[in-house]
N, C-alpha and C positions, 0 to 999 in steps of 0.2 A: 181197079186202078185208073183205067181209061175213063170211067164214069166220073171219078173224082176230079180229074183235070178239066173235063168238059163243064162241070158245074162251076168251078172256079173261074173259068173264062167267061161264062155267062154273067156271073156276078160282077166282074170287072167292067164289062161292057155296059151293064146297067148303071153303074156308078158314074161313068163318063157321060151317059145320056142325062142323068139327073143334074149333073153340074152345068151342062150346057143349057138345060131348061131353066135353071135358076138364074143364070146370067142374063138370059133373054128376057125373063120376067122383070128383073131389076132395071134393065136398060129401058123398058117400056114404061115403068112407073116413076122413075126419078127424072125431074126436069133438068134440061141442060142450062148451065149458067156460065157467064164469061169469067175468065180468070181475073182476080183482083190485082191491079197493079199498085204497088206501094207508093204512097205519096212522098215526094222529096221533102226533106226537112227545111224549114225556113230559118235561115241563119242571119246574124248581124254582120257577118263577114262578106256577104254578097256572093256566097257560093251555093251550090245545090240547084235543084230544078223545082221552083215553086209551082204548084198546080193551079194557082189562080193569079189574076192580074194584080191584086193587092200585094201578094207576096213578091211578085216580080218587081213592082215599084219599090217595095221596102228594101230588097236586096240591091237595087240599082243605086239608091240615093243614100244609103247608110254604109259607113266604113268602120274600120277598127277604132278611130279616134273621132270623137264628137266635138262640136264647137264649144261645149261646156268644158271639155277636157283641155282644149286649147286655151281657154280663158284662165283656167287654174294654173296651167304651166306658165303663162305670161305673167300672172300676178306673182307666182313663186320666183320666177327669174328676176323680175324687177326688184323684189324684196331682197334677194340675195346680192344683187349688184349694189343696191343702196347700202346694205349692211357692210359689205367689204370696203366701199368707199369711206364710210364713216370710220370704220376700224383702221383703215390705212392712215387717215388723217390723225386719228388719235395716237397711233403708234409713232407717227412722224413727230408730232408735238412732244411726245414723251422722250423720243430719241434726241431731239434738239435740246430739251431741257438737260439731258444727261451730258450732251456735248459741251454746253456752256458751263456746267458745274463739275465736269470731270477733270481730273488732274493727271497729267502725265509728265514724267521727266525721267529719262533713261530707263524706262520700263517700270518705274515706281510712281507712287501717288504722293508727291510732295510739293508740286507747284503746278499751277494752272498753265497748261501748254496749248490748249485748244484741240482742234480736230482736223483731220485731213482725209479725203476719200482715198488717197494713195500715199501714205507716208514715205514710201520709198522714193518718190519723185517730187511730191509737193509737200512743203513744210506745213506743219500744223498751224491752224489759224484760230484765233479767238472769235467768238460770236457774241452778238449783243442783240437785245430785243428793241426794235424800233417800232414806230407807229405803223410801219408797213409789214411787220413780222420779224422773224429772225434773219439777221444778215451778218456776214463776217465783218470783223472790224476793218475799216477801210485803211489801206496802206498804199505806198507808192507803186506797188506792182499791179494794182487794179484788181478786177474781179477774178482773173485767172489764178491769182495767188503766186507766191514766190516758190522757187525750186527748193527742194530739200537738200541744201548744201550746208556743210559745217557740222559742228557737234563738239563734244568734250575732247580735249587733247592735252598732252603734257610733253614738254620739250626742255631743253637746257639753254640758258642764256650764256653770254660771254664770260660771266663770272663763275660759271659752273653750277649755278643755282637752278633748281627745278622750277619751271614756269608752266602754268596751266592757263586755260582760257579764263579761269576765275580771276587771275591777276589783272585782267584788262576790263573788268566790269566797270561801267561808268565812262569808258572811253570808246570813241568811234575808231575802228581799225581800218587801215589800208594794208591789206595782207597780200604779199607777193611770194611765189615759190620760184626759186632759181638756184644757181650754184656759182661758186666763186670763180671757176675757170671758164665761165661762159664768155666767149670772145666779143659778142656785140649786143645781142638782144637783151640780156639781163642788165648790163650797164645802161642801155638806152632807156629801158622801162624804169629803172631806179632813179635815173636822173630826171625823168618826166615827173615822177612822184615828188621829187625834191622841188621842182619848179611849181608844182601844184601847192605844196606846203608854203612856199614863199609867197605865192599869190594870195592864198587864203590869209596868211598872217598880215599881209598888207591891206587887203580889202575887207576881210571878215575876221578880225582878230579874236572875237569871242568864239567863233566856230573853230578856228585853227588850234586853240589851246585844248580843245576836246578831242583832237584827232591824234592817233598814234600810228606811224608807219612801222610795219613789221616785215622782216625778211626771213623766210624759212628755207634752209638748204635742203635740196633734194639729192645731194651727193655727200652723205655723212661719212663715207669712207675716206674722202680726201679733205672735206671742209672741217678741219679741226677748229677748236676755239682760237688757237693762235692764227690760223689762216683767215678766219672770219674777222678777227680783230684787225688785222692788217687790211683786209678787203674793205672794211667799213669806213676807213679813213678817207676814201675817195667819194663818199656820198653824204647826203644830208645828215647833219648831226642828230636829228630827232629819231633816226632809225634805231630799231631794236632788232638784233640778229639772233636767230635761234637755230639750233641743230639738235641732234639726239641720236639714239641708236637707229640702225636701219629699220627695226620693227616699229619704233615710234614714228619715224618719218613716213613710212609706208602706210601706217594706220591713219595718220592725219591727211595724207594725200588722197587716200580712198574716200574719206568723209567729205573732202572738198572736190571730189571727182577730177582730180588733177592727173593728167596723163604724164607718166614718167617712164622713160625707156633708155637704157644704157646702149649707146652706139658701139660699134666695133672698135676694139683697141688698135692703136698703131703699133709699129715695131718697138717703140720705146715705152710702151705701156700706157700712153696717154689716151684719153677717150673723151667724147662729149656726151651730154645727157639731153635727150629730147624731152621736152615737157610743155605743158600748157602755158600760154602767155596771157594770163588774166590777173588783174588786180581786184581782189575781193574787198568790198566795202561793207563793214559790219556796224550796226548801231550800238548804242551804249548798253543794250541788254544782251548783246551777243548774237542777235539775229541778223541774217543777211539783209542788207539794205539795197545793194546794187553790185554790178560787175562792170569793170572797165576793160575793154579789149585793147589790143596793140594799136589799132587804127585810130583810136580816139586821141585828139590833141589835148594838151594840158588845159586849154581854155574850156573844152567840152567837159573834161573831168571836173573842173572847178564848178561849172554850172550844175552838173548833176549832184555833186556833193552838197552844194547850197540848197538845191531843191529838196533833197532827201532830209537834210537836217532841219529844215524849216517847214516840212510838210505838216499840214493841219487837216485832219479828216473833215469831210463835209457833214457827217452825221455821227 
């Protein structure tokens, strides 16, 4: 048994000596070499560690976008801008053609009413083609255009007949909103309109016969037909007095942007009505021609009326 262990030990020692001898022989026969360092990749993005000068110059002067790419982008951008400009002009011309040929009246297409950039505040204007391009038809309001005031309405005259704006086609209107129990302002304005009519009849009879003064009551609760009939006896005989239901009067006042407000009642139930003090002047087609304020003298109103009725466009 002891002999067996001794023989195994000798064999193990012999194997270790053989392994050491083999390693020593290999180290003596194999030449030593330096470890190979991996070369850095040369990229167009300018990153990495080039191993030579050419690669270093390449990465330092080349970026992600070349001059050729810049040229392509510039050409594409110029082409896009030019295209959109041409397309914009083409669409504008097409829109102007539709403006001139389009028809509007009370939301339907039955009469040429023109176009407005903001119909709520500026009235529609008709356009015409001149040698300089498309321009709105010239009127007394100038380039800014006239305000969007007026529209279809219906009221009742002193005979109880239904009257609308259509009844006054072909006439120039001097339209005033007031009430019969007004203590001073309404009578003053109505007398001023009467003096204007007398002056026009004397100096411009051909124009005077085309003008119709109209009074619209803003107090329909008290201004009955009988009251207005008595009230009208104190003013110019050419006046037409109109009234209607509260809804009719309110709708018309809204279209003319007339301020109307009932003041506080007194102990006996009487009250005043605050309202705008403006005389609206309409042409024979029903469009607004001008507005005359309280501060204007009869002479000033006459001059404006003559100017509007004899206005001739320059193109």
